LOROVO-502749 format. One record per residue (C-alpha): x, y negated, z. Coordinates in steps of 0.2 Angstrom, whole numbers, padded with zeros to 4 digits, always signed. Layout:
! LOROVO-502749
XYZ...
This chain:
! LOROVO-502749
+0521-0672+0463+0539-0669+0457+0536-0650+0459+0520-0651+0448+0529-0661+0434+0543-0648+0435+0531-0634+0434+0522-0642+0419+0539-0644+0410+0544-0626+0413+0527-0620+0407+0529-0630+0391+0546-0624+0388+0541-0606+0392+0526-0608+0380+0537-0615+0366+0549-0600+0367+0535-0588+0367+0526-0596+0352+0543-0595+0343+0544-0577+0347+0526-0573+0341+0529-0582+0325+0545-0572+0322+0535-0556+0325+0521-0561+0314+0533-0565+0299+0540-0548+0301+0523-0541+0295+0516-0536+0312+0498-0540+0317+0493-0557+0321+0486-0561+0338+0468-0566+0342+0465-0572+0360+0446-0571+0364+0442-0583+0378+0425-0578+0385+0415-0581+0401+0400-0591+0406+0395-0609+0402+0404-0622+0413+0419-0611+0418+0432-0621+0409+0435-0610+0393+0437-0625+0381+0449-0634+0392+0460-0618+0394+0459-0615+0375+0465-0632+0371+0479-0631+0384+0485-0614+0378+0484-0619+0360+0495-0634+0363+0508-0624+0373+0508-0609+0361+0506-0617+0345+0488-0610+0341+0472-0615+0333+0455-0615+0341+0440-0605+0333+0423-0609+0340+0412-0595+0346+0397-0606+0352+0381-0606+0342+0375-0623+0347+0392-0631+0344+0391-0627+0326+0377-0640+0324+0383-0657+0318+0369-0667+0326+0371-0660+0344+0384-0667+0355+0381-0671+0373+0371-0656+0378+0383-0643+0369+0398-0649+0379+0407-0649+0362+0425-0654+0362+0427-0673+0358+0435-0678+0341+0450-0684+0351+0453-0667+0358+0450-0659+0341+0464-0670+0334+0477-0662+0346+0476-0645+0338+0466-0638+0323+0448-0633+0327+0438-0622+0316+0419-0619+0314+0412-0634+0323+0399-0645+0315+0394-0633+0301+0375-0633+0300+0361-0646+0302+0349-0646+0317+0336-0637+0307+0347-0623+0300+0350-0605+0305+0367-0598+0307+0366-0579+0311+0379-0568+0318+0382-0560+0301+0387-0576+0293+0398-0580+0309+0407-0564+0307+0412-0568+0289+0417-0586+0292+0427-0582+0308+0436-0567+0301+0441-0577+0286+0448-0592+0298+0457-0580+0310+0466-0571+0296+0471-0588+0288+0478-0593+0305+0488-0577+0307+0495-0580+0289+0502-0597+0296+0510-0587+0310+0499-0594+0323+0487-0588+0337+0469-0589+0335+0460-0594+0351+0442-0589+0349+0432-0598+0363+0414-0599+0367+0399-0591+0376+0389-0583+0362+0392-0565+0366+0383-0559+0350+0395-0569+0339+0410-0562+0348+0404-0544+0346+0400-0547+0328+0418-0554+0325+0427-0540+0334+0416-0525+0331+0407-0530+0315+0388-0531+0312+0377-0521+0301+0370-0528+0285+0352-0529+0290+0337-0537+0281+0334-0555+0279+0323-0565+0291+0305-0564+0289+0298-0580+0297+0280-0574+0294+0284-0558+0304+0293-0567+0317+0279-0579+0320+0267-0565+0322+0278-0556+0335+0281-0572+0344+0262-0574+0346+0260-0556+0352+0273-0559+0365+0265-0575+0371+0248-0567+0371+0252-0550+0379+0269-0553+0386+0286-0549+0380+0286-0534+0392+0273-0527+0381+0285-0529+0366+0299-0522+0376+0289-0506+0380+0285-0504+0361+0304-0505+0358+0307-0492+0371+0296-0480+0362+0304-0483+0345+0322-0487+0349+0326-0482+0367+0345-0483+0364+0343-0502+0359+0330-0505+0372+0341-0500+0386+0353-0514+0381+0340-0528+0380+0332-0536+0394+0313-0539+0393+0316-0558+0395+0328-0558+0380+0314-0564+0367+0326-0568+0353+0334-0550+0353+0318-0541+0355+0310-0550+0340+0325-0547+0329+0326-0529+0334+0308-0526+0331+0309-0536+0314+0323-0525+0308+0313-0509+0313+0297-0515+0305+0306-0521+0289+0317-0505+0286+0308-0491+0295+0324-0487+0305+0329-0491+0322+0343-0504+0323+0354-0493+0333+0355-0481+0318+0359-0495+0306+0373-0502+0318+0383-0486+0315+0389-0494+0298+0398-0508+0307+0416-0511+0302+0428-0517+0316+0440-0531+0314+0456-0525+0307+0475-0531+0306+0473-0542+0321+0479-0538+0338+0465-0543+0350+0468-0549+0368+0452-0553+0378+0453-0565+0393+0438-0569+0403+0434-0582+0416+0425-0575+0431+0422-0589+0444+0414-0586+0461+0396-0589+0459+0395-0604+0471+0409-0613+0462+0401-0609+0445+0384-0615+0450+0391-0631+0457+0400-0634+0441+0384-0631+0431+0374-0643+0442+0387-0657+0440+0389-0654+0422+0370-0656+0419+0370-0672+0429+0384-0679+0419+0375-0674+0403+0360-0684+0408+0370-0699+0413+0379-0698+0396+0363-0700+0387+0356-0683+0383+0338-0689+0382+0343-0704+0371+0352-0692+0360+0336-0682+0357+0326-0698+0354+0339-0704+0341+0337-0687+0332+0318-0688+0332+0319-0706+0325+0330-0699+0311+0315-0688+0306+0320-0671+0314+0304-0663+0321+0303-0657+0339+0301-0639+0333+0319-0639+0325+0330-0624+0329+0343-0635+0338+0330-0641+0350+0328-0624+0357+0345-0625+0365+0348-0627+0384+0346-0646+0389+0338-0651+0372+0322-0643+0376+0322-0651+0394+0326-0668+0387+0312-0666+0375+0300-0662+0389+0305-0678+0398+0302-0688+0382+0285-0680+0379+0280-0683+0397+0279-0665+0402+0293-0667+0414+0300-0682+0424+0318-0685+0422+0322-0678+0439+0312-0662+0435+0320-0660+0418+0337-0661+0427+0332-0648+0440+0324-0637+0427+0340-0638+0416+0351-0634+0431+0341-0619+0435+0339-0612+0417+0358-0615+0414+0362-0605+0430+0351-0591+0424+0359-0591+0407+0377-0590+0415+0371-0575+0424+0365-0567+0408+0381-0571+0400+0391-0562+0413+0380-0547+0412+0384-0547+0393+0403-0550+0395+0405-0537+0409+0400-0524+0396+0415-0529+0385+0430-0517+0386+0448-0521+0391+0445-0539+0397+0458-0547+0408+0449-0558+0421+0455-0574+0428+0445-0580+0444+0450-0598+0443+0442-0612+0432+0450-0615+0416+0457-0632+0421+0467-0624+0435+0485-0623+0430+0485-0605+0437+0473-0600+0423+0486-0606+0410+0500-0598+0419+0490-0581+0419+0485-0583+0401+0503-0586+0395+0509-0571+0405+0496-0560+0397+0502-0566+0380+0519-0562+0385+0514-0544+0390+0505-0542+0373+0520-0548+0363+0531-0536+0373+0519-0522+0369+0523-0525+0351+0508-0535+0346
């Protein structure tokens, strides 16, 4: 126990010294530091981000699309208000349950926040599992056409009637480069890609050439990649805890407030399962089992996406493990020594 306390104290002192050095570097006009913490759901990203921000005097920037919704709490695993009081948190609780927050808007908001954080001489810890948001922030996103709800509904109906594999085959003919990056089960991206093509007459891969990468910030990517058995056990336990904490009751309260069951936010993992339990389509036990299974599948898709990211430093222990923080601090040390 004494060894753990001593180790924690040394880690904190080491972090303070490092944070001071980083601040000096930034004030000399060098690039600010952005640490992107990525990885699958339930891997401990938020815990690690908070611990790192406290030790290194940083600020946290949300990169989770569902945690931006004000009304969604339990099912999004959003940091509590008490945790958000410990260090500054940005881009949480921005939109209502029935609002859409696209990757283009996220790119603009997140870039503005990260530059402001760098201007204060602090580190931005960008944390979350929405890979498209992270890519938009770091690599940019093309200025595509606005959403056409009428076209989207039509494509959704076609997909439901003939199968999304049919839409994916259409995409393979029109834009094979993009089709290779999208799985047939990814309904959201298939519909958006087809929407852009039908509205502009051009493949989205051609339009994406105009993207502008993030500039004037040094980017350090750190990922959590847990052994599958450990990650799946964490997912199962988290889902059980969400239902115990009142996920179904949270959905019922939102319905009582006048939000319809077709609101955008109810499409999120957990909320659609809780909705199924409320509507009688699933028993509570079935809703839990289904959410656990769907969340494990989602985590697998997340890792497929994040493994395509370049120059990621992988950590193979949960974010709550002290070793994860030690490795993160060491990586930031190395980045500083490289000149930031």
